VEXPA-360833 format. One record per residue: x, y, z of N, C-alpha, C, O in turn; residue in one letter. Coordinates in nm, 4 decimals, always signed. Example, Ala and Ser with C-alpha at 12.3 -4.5 7.8 and 13.67 -1.06 7.14 Angstrom:
<rs>
      n_u      n_v      n_w     ca_u     ca_v     ca_w      c_u      c_v      c_w      o_u      o_v      o_w res
  +1.3190  -0.5690  +0.7800  +1.2300  -0.4500  +0.7800  +1.3200  -0.3300  +0.7800  +1.4236  -0.3319  +0.8465   A
  +1.2850  -0.2250  +0.7080  +1.3670  -0.1060  +0.7140  +1.2900  +0.0030  +0.7870  +1.3409  +0.1138  +0.8039   S
</rs>
This chain:
<rs>
      n_u      n_v      n_w     ca_u     ca_v     ca_w      c_u      c_v      c_w      o_u      o_v      o_w res
  -1.4796 +28.2837 +25.9988  -1.5190 +28.1822 +26.0934  -1.4348 +28.0586 +26.0674  -1.4186 +28.0154 +25.9533   M
  -1.3822 +28.0034 +26.1734  -1.2909 +27.8903 +26.1632  -1.3494 +27.7711 +26.2378  -1.3692 +27.7761 +26.3592   N
  -1.3766 +27.6652 +26.1648  -1.4342 +27.5453 +26.2245  -1.3341 +27.4305 +26.2279  -1.3724 +27.3153 +26.2481   F
  -1.2062 +27.4612 +26.2083  -1.1035 +27.3566 +26.2111  -1.1029 +27.2869 +26.3467  -1.1123 +27.3515 +26.4511   D
  -1.0918 +27.1552 +26.3436  -1.0883 +27.0767 +26.4661  -1.2251 +27.0454 +26.5238  -1.2345 +26.9773 +26.6260   G
  -1.3317 +27.0938 +26.4604  -1.4670 +27.0668 +26.5083  -1.5332 +26.9613 +26.4216  -1.5064 +26.9511 +26.3019   L
  -1.6204 +26.8828 +26.4841  -1.7098 +26.7976 +26.4066  -1.8189 +26.8890 +26.3527  -1.8660 +26.9782 +26.4231   K
  -1.8586 +26.8672 +26.2292  -1.9646 +26.9474 +26.1692  -2.0847 +26.8566 +26.1456  -2.0745 +26.7561 +26.0752   I
  -2.1976 +26.8920 +26.2042  -2.3220 +26.8188 +26.1834  -2.4161 +26.9083 +26.1035  -2.4395 +27.0236 +26.1399   Y
  -2.4687 +26.8552 +25.9963  -2.5555 +26.9309 +25.9093  -2.6969 +26.8751 +25.9187  -2.7167 +26.7542 +25.9073   L
  -2.7931 +26.9602 +25.9389  -2.9329 +26.9198 +25.9449  -2.9871 +26.9118 +25.8026  -3.0025 +27.0142 +25.7360   S
  -3.0159 +26.7908 +25.7561  -3.0676 +26.7719 +25.6200  -3.2085 +26.8287 +25.6095  -3.2832 +26.8302 +25.7074   C
  -3.2436 +26.8747 +25.4922  -3.3744 +26.9358 +25.4737  -3.3740 +27.0783 +25.5258  -3.2683 +27.1396 +25.5401   G
  -3.4915 +27.1303 +25.5539  -3.4985 +27.2700 +25.5984  -3.5387 +27.2797 +25.7450  -3.5993 +27.1886 +25.8015   Y
  -3.5030 +27.3924 +25.8044  -3.5336 +27.4232 +25.9441  -3.6012 +27.5594 +25.9491  -3.5699 +27.6482 +25.8697   T
  -3.6930 +27.5753 +26.0417  -3.7595 +27.7037 +26.0630  -3.6552 +27.8027 +26.1162  -3.6059 +27.7869 +26.2279   D
  -3.6223 +27.9030 +26.0376  -3.5173 +27.9980 +26.0748  -3.5624 +28.1009 +26.1773  -3.4844 +28.1882 +26.2154   M
  -3.6875 +28.0921 +26.2224  -3.7303 +28.1799 +26.3318  -3.6754 +28.1316 +26.4649  -3.6809 +28.2037 +26.5646   R
  -3.6226 +28.0099 +26.4670  -3.5684 +27.9535 +26.5907  -3.4407 +28.0277 +26.6305  -3.3559 +28.0606 +26.5475   K
  -3.4314 +28.0519 +26.7597  -3.3109 +28.1153 +26.8145  -3.2148 +28.0056 +26.8594  -3.2330 +27.8887 +26.8254   S
  -3.1144 +28.0429 +26.9345  -3.0166 +27.9452 +26.9842  -3.0865 +27.8356 +27.0629  -3.0587 +27.7175 +27.0419   I
  -3.1766 +27.8722 +27.1528  -3.2446 +27.7709 +27.2349  -3.3232 +27.6717 +27.1501  -3.3213 +27.5518 +27.1781   N
  -3.3917 +27.7190 +27.0479  -3.4678 +27.6311 +26.9604  -3.3787 +27.5368 +26.8819  -3.4120 +27.4195 +26.8649   G
  -3.2653 +27.5870 +26.8336  -3.1719 +27.5032 +26.7586  -3.1036 +27.4015 +26.8500  -3.0823 +27.2869 +26.8103   L
  -3.0695 +27.4427 +26.9715  -3.0119 +27.3494 +27.0696  -3.1111 +27.2378 +27.1003  -3.0725 +27.1218 +27.1149   V
  -3.2376 +27.2728 +27.1100  -3.3414 +27.1729 +27.1345  -3.3479 +27.0707 +27.0207  -3.3646 +26.9514 +27.0461   S
  -3.3349 +27.1157 +26.8963  -3.3322 +27.0230 +26.7817  -3.2126 +26.9296 +26.7922  -3.2251 +26.8093 +26.7688   I
  -3.0970 +26.9845 +26.8272  -2.9757 +26.9025 +26.8405  -2.9963 +26.7947 +26.9459  -2.9604 +26.6789 +26.9245   V
  -3.0540 +26.8321 +27.0596  -3.0738 +26.7368 +27.1689  -3.1834 +26.6344 +27.1393  -3.1621 +26.5142 +27.1551   E
  -3.2986 +26.6813 +27.0970  -3.4150 +26.5939 +27.0856  -3.4224 +26.5185 +26.9530  -3.4485 +26.3982 +26.9523   Q
  -3.4002 +26.5863 +26.8422  -3.4130 +26.5204 +26.7117  -3.2870 +26.4432 +26.6724  -3.2950 +26.3313 +26.6217   S
  -3.1710 +26.5039 +26.6962  -3.0466 +26.4403 +26.6541  -2.9870 +26.3492 +26.7600  -2.8997 +26.2675 +26.7307   F
  -3.0351 +26.3635 +26.8853  -2.9809 +26.2866 +26.9979  -2.8301 +26.3100 +27.0129  -2.7536 +26.2165 +27.0364   K
  -2.7893 +26.4360 +26.9988  -2.6495 +26.4746 +27.0128  -2.6352 +26.5739 +27.1275  -2.7333 +26.6335 +27.1721   L
  -2.5126 +26.5906 +27.1743  -2.4828 +26.6832 +27.2834  -2.4424 +26.8181 +27.2255  -2.3364 +26.8278 +27.1637   D
  -2.5235 +26.9233 +27.2432  -2.4892 +27.0540 +27.1863  -2.3653 +27.1174 +27.2500  -2.3109 +27.2141 +27.1967   P
  -2.3203 +27.0628 +27.3648  -2.2015 +27.1158 +27.4321  -2.0735 +27.0459 +27.3859  -1.9644 +27.0764 +27.4340   F
  -2.0879 +26.9525 +27.2926  -1.9732 +26.8835 +27.2348  -1.8912 +26.9834 +27.1528  -1.9416 +27.0879 +27.1118   E
  -1.7655 +26.9499 +27.1299  -1.6810 +27.0352 +27.0459  -1.7213 +27.0112 +26.9002  -1.6576 +26.9348 +26.8277   K
  -1.8307 +27.0802 +26.8592  -1.8891 +27.0584 +26.7273  -1.9637 +27.1836 +26.6833  -1.9904 +27.2739 +26.7625   A
  -1.9963 +27.1860 +26.5546  -2.0808 +27.2913 +26.4977  -2.2013 +27.2246 +26.4338  -2.1900 +27.1173 +26.3744   A
  -2.3161 +27.2885 +26.4463  -2.4418 +27.2350 +26.3953  -2.4989 +27.3358 +26.2961  -2.5230 +27.4512 +26.3313   Y
  -2.5205 +27.2919 +26.1715  -2.5622 +27.3819 +26.0641  -2.7059 +27.3522 +26.0216  -2.7469 +27.2366 +26.0114   A
  -2.7817 +27.4601 +25.9970  -2.9226 +27.4518 +25.9591  -2.9478 +27.5450 +25.8409  -2.8823 +27.6484 +25.8274   F
  -3.0433 +27.5078 +25.7553  -3.0755 +27.5885 +25.6376  -3.2268 +27.6061 +25.6279  -3.3024 +27.5202 +25.6734   C
  -3.2711 +27.7168 +25.5690  -3.4145 +27.7411 +25.5539  -3.4683 +27.6754 +25.4269  -3.3925 +27.6202 +25.3472   N
  -3.5986 +27.6822 +25.4098  -3.6661 +27.6176 +25.2966  -3.6204 +27.6739 +25.1625  -3.6021 +27.5987 +25.0668   R
  -3.6017 +27.8057 +25.1546  -3.5604 +27.8690 +25.0285  -3.4114 +27.8492 +24.9995  -3.3636 +27.8822 +24.8909   K
  -3.3399 +27.7959 +25.0962  -3.1959 +27.7703 +25.0846  -3.1151 +27.8978 +25.0561  -3.0198 +27.8978 +24.9781   R
  -3.1566 +28.0049 +25.1216  -3.0806 +28.1290 +25.1089  -3.0332 +28.1817 +25.2448  -2.9778 +28.2913 +25.2538   D
  -3.0555 +28.1025 +25.3505  -3.0079 +28.1383 +25.4846  -2.9547 +28.0151 +25.5558  -3.0109 +27.9060 +25.5465   R
  -2.8457 +28.0356 +25.6263  -2.7855 +27.9287 +25.7065  -2.7615 +27.9825 +25.8459  -2.7185 +28.0965 +25.8636   I
  -2.7901 +27.8983 +25.9454  -2.7524 +27.9275 +26.0839  -2.6616 +27.8142 +26.1299  -2.6872 +27.6970 +26.1026   K
  -2.5559 +27.8511 +26.1995  -2.4627 +27.7545 +26.2573  -2.4456 +27.7897 +26.4041  -2.4175 +27.9045 +26.4384   I
  -2.4625 +27.6901 +26.4909  -2.4388 +27.7126 +26.6342  -2.3208 +27.6268 +26.6780  -2.2979 +27.5175 +26.6261   I
  -2.2478 +27.6788 +26.7736  -2.1357 +27.6053 +26.8324  -2.1140 +27.6548 +26.9750  -2.1383 +27.7715 +27.0056   T
  -2.0684 +27.5659 +27.0608  -2.0398 +27.5959 +27.2013  -1.8913 +27.6250 +27.2138  -1.8099 +27.5467 +27.1649   W
  -1.8532 +27.7352 +27.2778  -1.7106 +27.7674 +27.2900  -1.6564 +27.7523 +27.4317  -1.5446 +27.7956 +27.4596   D
  -1.7340 +27.6916 +27.5217  -1.6866 +27.6689 +27.6580  -1.7636 +27.7472 +27.7618  -1.7828 +27.6999 +27.8738   G
  -1.8086 +27.8684 +27.7255  -1.8869 +27.9463 +27.8207  -2.0107 +28.0091 +27.7577  -2.0794 +28.0890 +27.8214   D
  -2.0389 +27.9735 +27.6341  -2.1583 +28.0252 +27.5678  -2.1682 +27.9734 +27.4256  -2.0726 +27.9193 +27.3702   G
  -2.2856 +27.9913 +27.3682  -2.3090 +27.9499 +27.2297  -2.2822 +28.0655 +27.1347  -2.3147 +28.1807 +27.1637   F
  -2.2227 +28.0328 +27.0212  -2.2092 +28.1258 +26.9101  -2.3169 +28.0911 +26.8096  -2.3434 +27.9737 +26.7841   W
  -2.3791 +28.1929 +26.7526  -2.4752 +28.1742 +26.6456  -2.4251 +28.2516 +26.5245  -2.4130 +28.3741 +26.5282   L
  -2.3960 +28.1789 +26.4172  -2.3545 +28.2400 +26.2916  -2.4743 +28.2374 +26.1980  -2.5456 +28.1374 +26.1906   Y
  -2.4964 +28.3462 +26.1272  -2.6057 +28.3551 +26.0315  -2.5509 +28.4083 +25.9006  -2.4788 +28.5080 +25.8980   L
  -2.5856 +28.3409 +25.7921  -2.5498 +28.3910 +25.6595  -2.6781 +28.4019 +25.5795  -2.7552 +28.3065 +25.5699   K
  -2.7002 +28.5204 +25.5215  -2.8155 +28.5431 +25.4350  -2.7633 +28.5788 +25.2970  -2.6916 +28.6774 +25.2803   R
  -2.7996 +28.4984 +25.1986  -2.7575 +28.5251 +25.0621  -2.8457 +28.6322 +24.9999  -2.9673 +28.6315 +25.0186   L
  -2.7863 +28.7216 +24.9282  -2.8626 +28.8230 +24.8553  -2.9016 +28.7718 +24.7173  -3.0036 +28.8130 +24.6622   E
  -2.8202 +28.6812 +24.6610  -2.8498 +28.6196 +24.5318  -2.8056 +28.4748 +24.5373  -2.7069 +28.4415 +24.6029   R
  -2.8780 +28.3901 +24.4692  -2.8392 +28.2504 +24.4592  -2.8933 +28.1658 +24.5732  -2.9602 +28.2149 +24.6642   G
  -2.8620 +28.0370 +24.5652  -2.9064 +27.9396 +24.6642  -2.7896 +27.8504 +24.7034  -2.6934 +27.8336 +24.6284   H
  -2.8005 +27.7949 +24.8209  -2.7003 +27.7015 +24.8713  -2.7417 +27.5612 +24.8314  -2.8597 +27.5273 +24.8399   I
  -2.6491 +27.4804 +24.7889  -2.6776 +27.3412 +24.7540  -2.6829 +27.2614 +24.8835  -2.5801 +27.2154 +24.9331   R
  -2.8010 +27.2456 +24.9369  -2.8211 +27.1826 +25.0678  -2.8867 +27.0467 +25.0482  -2.9794 +27.0350 +24.9681   W
  -2.8413 +26.9438 +25.1190  -2.9010 +26.8104 +25.1005  -3.0444 +26.8034 +25.1532  -3.0778 +26.8608 +25.2569   P
  -3.1277 +26.7314 +25.0783  -3.2661 +26.7103 +25.1197  -3.2713 +26.6074 +25.2316  -3.1794 +26.5274 +25.2491   D
  -3.3796 +26.6111 +25.3060  -3.4009 +26.5140 +25.4129  -3.4589 +26.3877 +25.3501  -3.5728 +26.3873 +25.3033   K
  -3.3820 +26.2839 +25.3494  -3.4302 +26.1571 +25.2949  -3.4394 +26.0585 +25.4102  -3.5339 +26.0646 +25.4889   E
  -3.3443 +25.9689 +25.4217  -3.3485 +25.8730 +25.5321  -3.2744 +25.9245 +25.6555  -3.2970 +25.8761 +25.7664   S
  -3.1866 +26.0219 +25.6366  -3.1050 +26.0737 +25.7460  -3.1519 +26.2128 +25.7884  -3.1879 +26.2958 +25.7050   E
  -3.1509 +26.2364 +25.9201  -3.1784 +26.3707 +25.9716  -3.0549 +26.4573 +25.9665  -3.0627 +26.5777 +25.9419   N
  -2.9396 +26.3945 +25.9900  -2.8139 +26.4687 +25.9939  -2.7094 +26.3984 +25.9104  -2.7194 +26.2793 +25.8811   T
  -2.6094 +26.4753 +25.8730  -2.4913 +26.4170 +25.8115  -2.3709 +26.4903 +25.8674  -2.3825 +26.6035 +25.9143   M
  -2.2567 +26.4262 +25.8625  -2.1354 +26.4898 +25.9134  -2.0513 +26.5374 +25.7962  -2.0473 +26.4747 +25.6904   T
  -1.9851 +26.6488 +25.8176  -1.8970 +26.7078 +25.7178  -1.7635 +26.7404 +25.7820  -1.7534 +26.7531 +25.9040   L
  -1.6624 +26.7536 +25.7000  -1.5346 +26.8069 +25.7461  -1.5439 +26.9595 +25.7364  -1.6315 +27.0110 +25.6670   T
  -1.4564 +27.0315 +25.8039  -1.4570 +27.1776 +25.7890  -1.4383 +27.2213 +25.6435  -1.5000 +27.3188 +25.6004   P
  -1.3542 +27.1507 +25.5673  -1.3346 +27.1851 +25.4261  -1.4635 +27.1670 +25.3463  -1.4971 +27.2505 +25.2624   D
  -1.5354 +27.0583 +25.3725  -1.6620 +27.0346 +25.3030  -1.7642 +27.1425 +25.3369  -1.8415 +27.1840 +25.2505   E
  -1.7651 +27.1880 +25.4616  -1.8560 +27.2958 +25.5006  -1.8228 +27.4235 +25.4243  -1.9135 +27.4917 +25.3764   L
  -1.6954 +27.4569 +25.4121  -1.6565 +27.5776 +25.3385  -1.6961 +27.5679 +25.1918  -1.7381 +27.6674 +25.1326   H
  -1.6834 +27.4498 +25.1323  -1.7273 +27.4299 +24.9939  -1.8779 +27.4495 +24.9845  -1.9265 +27.5165 +24.8934   I
  -1.9520 +27.3912 +25.0783  -2.0972 +27.4048 +25.0789  -2.1381 +27.5508 +25.0933  -2.2278 +27.5968 +25.0227   L
  -2.0742 +27.6237 +25.1830  -2.1077 +27.7647 +25.2042  -2.0757 +27.8492 +25.0817  -2.1406 +27.9513 +25.0588   L
  -1.9774 +27.8089 +25.0029  -1.9411 +27.8818 +24.8812  -2.0140 +27.8350 +24.7576  -1.9895 +27.8872 +24.6489   G
  -2.1033 +27.7376 +24.7706  -2.1691 +27.6806 +24.6533  -2.2568 +27.7810 +24.5792  -2.2741 +27.7694 +24.4579   S
  -2.3121 +27.8788 +24.6494  -2.3977 +27.9773 +24.5822  -2.3171 +28.0619 +24.4855  -2.3657 +28.0951 +24.3774   S
  -2.1941 +28.0975 +24.5224  -2.1091 +28.1767 +24.4333  -2.0713 +28.0964 +24.3098  -2.0667 +28.1493 +24.1988   R
  -2.0443 +27.9678 +24.3307  -2.0095 +27.8827 +24.2172  -2.1285 +27.8693 +24.1226  -2.1113 +27.8758 +24.0009   L
  -2.2484 +27.8508 +24.1764  -2.3676 +27.8401 +24.0915  -2.3893 +27.9661 +24.0094  -2.4267 +27.9585 +23.8924   N
  -2.3658 +28.0830 +24.0705  -2.3834 +28.2080 +23.9967  -2.2814 +28.2193 +23.8841  -2.3133 +28.2698 +23.7765   L
  -2.1588 +28.1726 +23.9079  -2.0563 +28.1773 +23.8037  -2.0871 +28.0808 +23.6904  -2.0587 +28.1097 +23.5742   K
  -2.1446 +27.9675 +23.7236  -2.1721 +27.8669 +23.6222  -2.3003 +27.8938 +23.5444  -2.3201 +27.8358 +23.4376   L
  -2.3869 +27.9793 +23.5946  -2.5121 +28.0100 +23.5262  -2.4820 +28.0925 +23.4021  -2.4168 +28.1967 +23.4085   T
  -2.5306 +28.0435 +23.2903  -2.5097 +28.1158 +23.1648  -2.6390 +28.1842 +23.1240  -2.7487 +28.1351 +23.1505   R
  -2.6239 +28.2955 +23.0607  -2.7407 +28.3612 +23.0027  -2.7546 +28.3130 +22.8591  -2.6575 +28.3074 +22.7837   R
  -2.8757 +28.2788 +22.8240  -2.9015 +28.2306 +22.6892  -2.8931 +28.3453 +22.5911  -2.9453 +28.4538 +22.6168   E
  -2.8280 +28.3218 +22.4793  -2.8174 +28.4241 +22.3742  -2.9452 +28.4177 +22.2923  -2.9803 +28.3128 +22.2384   V
  -3.0151 +28.5315 +22.2833  -3.1406 +28.5335 +22.2079  -3.1229 +28.5958 +22.0702  -3.2003 +28.5662 +21.9792   T
  -3.0249 +28.6794 +22.0533  -2.9990 +28.7405 +21.9233  -2.8547 +28.7167 +21.8852  -2.7637 +28.7244 +21.9677   E
  -2.8368 +28.6876 +21.7579  -2.7007 +28.6695 +21.7076  -2.6827 +28.7553 +21.5835  -2.7679 +28.7598 +21.4948   R
  -2.5737 +28.8203 +21.5807  -2.5399 +28.8970 +21.4601  -2.3967 +28.8676 +21.4235  -2.3106 +28.8523 +21.5102   T
  -2.3719 +28.8599 +21.2949  -2.2352 +28.8380 +21.2473  -2.1805 +28.9696 +21.1994  -2.2469 +29.0420 +21.1252   A
  -2.0614 +29.0007 +21.2408  -2.0012 +29.1282 +21.2009  -1.9101 +29.1094 +21.0830  -1.8503 +29.2058 +21.0352   S
</rs>
C-alpha cells in the first residue's frame, strides 16, 4: 500500500472496528470535521491495538485497508486533547511496523544460569 502524496489523518484513541466504510466516513465528517473525499488517508485502531483500518478515496470509490496483528501491539497514540493528528507517509509506515520492532526488542528473562 502506497500513501505517498496523501495527507494522513490518524484517529487518536480507539475506534469500534465493527464500523464499515460508511461508519468510518461518518466519523471523518462529523467528529473530525474533515472531507473524506479529500486526497487523504484516515487511520483508525481498535482498543486492543491489534487491528488498524485505513480508508481513502481514489476518485470513484473508497478503499478500506485492514491489518490484523497475530502477535504484538501497535504503538497508537491515546486520545488526550486531540481527536486527530497528522502524519507523513513515512511516519505511518513506522507506526504500522512498530509491532515488529516491539517483538524484536522484547527480551525473555533468564531464570536459570549455569556456567560451563
